[in-house]
C-alpha positions in Angstrom: 23.8 13.1 -26.4 20.7 15.2 -26.7 18.9 15.2 -29.8 15.6 17.5 -29.4 15.5 20.5 -26.7 11.6 21.0 -25.4 10.8 23.8 -23.3 7.5 23.2 -22.1 6.6 26.2 -20.2 5.2 28.2 -17.9 3.5 30.4 -20.4 4.5 34.2 -19.4 7.7 32.9 -17.1 10.6 34.0 -19.9 9.9 31.5 -22.1 10.4 34.3 -25.5 13.9 35.5 -23.6 14.9 31.6 -23.8 13.7 31.2 -27.1 15.8 35.0 -28.4 18.4 33.7 -26.7 19.1 30.6 -28.3 17.8 31.8 -32.0 21.3 32.0 -33.6 23.1 29.5 -31.5 25.2 26.7 -33.7 24.2 24.5 -32.3 20.2 24.5 -32.1 18.3 24.1 -34.6 14.9 26.5 -34.8 12.0 25.7 -36.8 10.3 28.9 -38.6 8.5 30.2 -35.3 9.6 29.7 -31.8 6.0 27.7 -30.8 5.6 24.8 -33.1 2.9 23.5 -31.5 2.9 20.1 -33.2 2.4 17.7 -29.9 -0.8 20.6 -29.2 -2.0 20.7 -32.5 -1.5 16.6 -33.9 -3.7 13.6 -31.7 -1.4 10.9 -34.5 1.8 12.5 -34.4 4.5 11.3 -36.6 8.3 11.7 -36.1 8.9 12.1 -39.5 6.8 15.1 -40.0 7.9 16.4 -36.4 11.6 16.3 -37.9 10.4 18.2 -40.7 9.8 21.3 -39.1 13.3 21.7 -38.6 16.1 22.3 -40.7 18.4 19.9 -42.0 21.9 20.3 -40.7 24.0 19.4 -37.4 22.6 20.5 -33.3 19.9 20.0 -31.5 16.2 20.7 -32.2 14.7 23.0 -29.9 10.7 23.3 -29.9 9.5 26.4 -27.1 5.8 25.7 -27.0 4.6 26.6 -23.0 1.3 25.1 -23.5 3.0 21.6 -23.7 3.4 22.0 -19.3 0.0 22.3 -18.9 -1.5 19.9 -21.1 -0.8 16.5 -20.0 -1.7 15.2 -23.7 0.7 16.9 -25.4 3.7 14.8 -22.9 2.1 11.8 -23.6 2.3 12.5 -27.6 5.9 13.4 -27.7 6.2 9.4 -25.7 5.0 8.4 -28.1 7.5 9.1 -31.0 10.6 10.1 -29.3 12.8 8.5 -27.3 12.7 10.3 -23.9 16.6 9.7 -23.5 16.9 11.5 -26.3 15.0 14.9 -25.1 16.0 17.4 -22.6 13.1 19.2 -21.3 13.0 22.8 -20.0 10.6 24.1 -17.6 10.6 27.8 -16.9 8.8 29.1 -13.6 7.6 31.8 -12.2 5.4 33.1 -8.8 2.6 31.6 -9.5 0.5 34.8 -9.0 2.6 36.8 -10.9 2.3 34.3 -13.5 -1.5 34.4 -14.1 -2.0 38.0 -13.7 0.6 38.1 -16.2 -1.4 35.8 -18.8 -4.7 38.3 -17.6 -3.0 41.5 -18.7 -1.7 40.0 -21.7 -5.3 38.8 -22.7 -6.6 42.3 -22.2 -3.6 43.8 -24.0 -4.9 41.7 -27.1 -8.4 42.5 -26.9 -9.4 38.9 -25.7 -10.7 39.7 -22.3 -12.6 42.2 -20.5 -13.6 40.7 -17.3 -12.5 42.1 -13.9 -9.4 39.5 -12.9 -10.9 39.1 -9.6 -13.8 37.5 -11.8 -12.2 35.4 -14.0 -11.6 33.1 -11.4 -15.3 31.5 -11.1 -15.3 31.4 -14.8 -12.1 29.4 -15.6 -13.8 26.1 -15.7 -16.5 27.2 -17.3 -15.1 29.2 -19.9 -12.2 26.8 -20.7 -14.6 23.7 -20.8 -14.6 21.5 -24.9 -12.8 24.2 -26.4 -8.7 23.7 -27.0 -8.7 27.4 -28.1 -10.7 28.6 -25.2 -8.6 26.6 -22.4 -5.3 28.7 -24.0 -6.8 32.0 -24.0 -8.5 32.0 -20.4 -6.7 29.4 -18.5 -5.0 32.1 -16.0 -5.1 29.9 -13.1 -5.1 26.6 -14.2 -1.4 27.0 -15.9 -0.2 28.4 -12.6 -0.8 25.1 -10.6 2.8 23.7 -11.4 3.1 20.5 -9.2 0.7 18.1 -11.3 2.2 19.4 -14.5 5.7 18.7 -13.2 5.2 15.5 -11.7 4.0 14.6 -15.6 7.6 15.4 -17.0 9.6 13.3 -14.8 6.8 10.5 -15.3 7.9 11.0 -18.4 11.5 11.7 -18.7 14.4 10.5 -16.8 15.1 13.0 -13.7 18.3 13.9 -15.6 16.7 15.4 -18.5 14.6 17.9 -16.8 16.1 21.1 -16.0 13.9 23.4 -13.9 14.4 27.2 -13.8 12.7 30.3 -12.1 11.6 33.5 -14.5 12.9 35.4 -11.2 16.3 33.8 -11.7 16.6 34.1 -15.4 15.5 38.1 -15.5 17.9 38.7 -13.0 21.1 37.2 -14.2 20.5 36.2 -17.7 24.3 35.1 -18.2 24.1 33.3 -15.3 21.0 31.1 -16.2 21.8 30.9 -20.1 25.5 29.1 -18.7 23.2 27.1 -17.0 21.0 25.7 -19.6 23.8 25.8 -22.5 26.1 23.9 -19.8 22.6 21.3 -19.5 22.5 20.7 -23.0 26.0 20.3 -23.0 26.7 23.0 -25.4 28.8 25.9 -25.5 28.2 28.7 -23.7 27.2 31.9 -25.6 27.3 35.6 -24.0 24.2 36.7 -23.3 22.8 39.7 -24.7 20.3 41.9 -22.1 17.3 41.6 -23.3 14.0 43.2 -22.2 11.8 40.6 -20.2 8.1 39.6 -20.4 6.8 42.9 -19.8 3.4 43.2 -21.6 1.7 46.3 -22.8 -2.3 46.7 -21.8 -2.7 50.1 -22.3 -1.6 51.4 -25.4 -1.8 55.0 -26.7 -2.2 53.1 -30.5 -3.3 49.7 -30.6 -3.1 49.7 -34.8 0.8 50.8 -34.0 1.4 47.8 -31.6 -0.3 45.2 -34.3 1.9 46.6 -37.3 5.0 46.6 -34.7 4.6 43.3 -33.7 3.4 42.2 -37.7 6.6 43.4 -39.3 8.4 41.6 -36.5 7.1 38.3 -37.4 7.4 38.8 -40.9 11.6 39.8 -40.4 13.5 37.1 -42.1 15.5 34.7 -39.8 18.9 36.6 -40.9 17.4 40.2 -40.1 16.2 39.4 -36.8 19.3 41.2 -34.9 19.7 43.4 -31.7 18.8 46.4 -33.5 15.6 44.9 -34.6 14.6 43.9 -31.4 15.4 46.9 -29.8 14.1 49.3 -32.1 10.8 47.0 -31.5 10.8 47.1 -27.9 11.4 51.4 -28.2 8.4 51.6 -29.8 5.9 49.6 -27.7 7.7 51.2 -25.0 7.1 54.8 -26.3 3.5 53.8 -27.3 2.4 52.6 -23.6 0.1 54.7 -22.0 2.5 55.4 -18.5 -0.4 57.1 -16.6 -2.4 53.6 -16.0 -0.8 51.1 -13.5 -2.8 47.6 -13.1 -1.9 45.6 -9.8 -4.5 42.7 -7.9 -6.9 43.8 -5.5 -5.4 42.9 -2.1 -8.0 40.5 -1.4 -8.3 38.5 -4.3 -4.5 38.9 -4.0 -4.9 36.7 -0.6 -7.3 34.8 -1.9 -4.5 33.6 -4.9 -1.9 33.2 -2.0 -4.2 30.3 -0.6 -4.9 28.9 -3.7 -1.3 28.2 -5.0 0.4 27.6 -1.0 -0.3 23.8 -0.9 1.7 23.4 -5.0 4.0 25.5 -4.0 5.0 23.7 -0.8 4.4 20.3 -3.1 7.2 22.2 -5.4 9.4 22.8 -2.5 9.4 19.6 -0.5 9.3 17.3 -4.2 11.7 18.8 -6.4 13.9 21.5 -4.2 12.1 24.3 -5.7 13.6 27.6 -4.3 10.1 29.4 -3.9 11.4 31.8 -1.2 12.0 33.6 -4.5 8.6 34.2 -5.8 7.9 37.3 -3.6 4.1 35.8 -2.6 5.5 32.6 -1.1 9.2 34.3 0.8 7.5 33.3 4.0 7.0 29.7 3.2 
């Protein structure tokens, strides 16, 4: 029986969607927020300190921190204090080209990024060096190299403790994927409530309104985070989006990224049976 459920990522691949589905599950215990980031921020982890992040009681302890997947030391720190046989690991993978662009668009919406997307590839190594913060902010392309990241998981945890899911399947059939997750965890199935996907508001009419809505949602007590509150937030954000501006990847750069990830995607397919044909940029493999 598992003691912990750790969703390690990937970023912009449906981890928030998974969190909201499991948030009120009676057999799940969550911390005070989705991303506890303990193994990211603490270099010398302590099990008692980590356990204290979760409320007392029965149920699996859930930690969803997407940075864990792309930063190997996080996985090593888990192994230092947690029994690998007691940890259920979930990784949700998304078309690597789409995932990188989604992260880039999010940073633009946050006012963090102002460099054109094609130019960020050449800058990534320099921008992410020497700072964990910069690595989190600007590692668009490294995060989408899944094969080595997944290798690390299988080197650390028993194969039967790892569940690899696809973002594309999750957003298409939320009920089916949640049934799969619940069965994997050994907990009762729940009715999946249709929720929005990882759409990022990049061009907004009012950035102040966007920040205000996000702030109110974070401050809302857990008992009040009902469907109506999440739906209200989504409606306000949708109304605040500028519909006249649509972003897309430059076709030449898109082809460059497909080649960048080709070998990695083939390795995922051959080594771990990932159905990469579900990714629109790699249906031909």
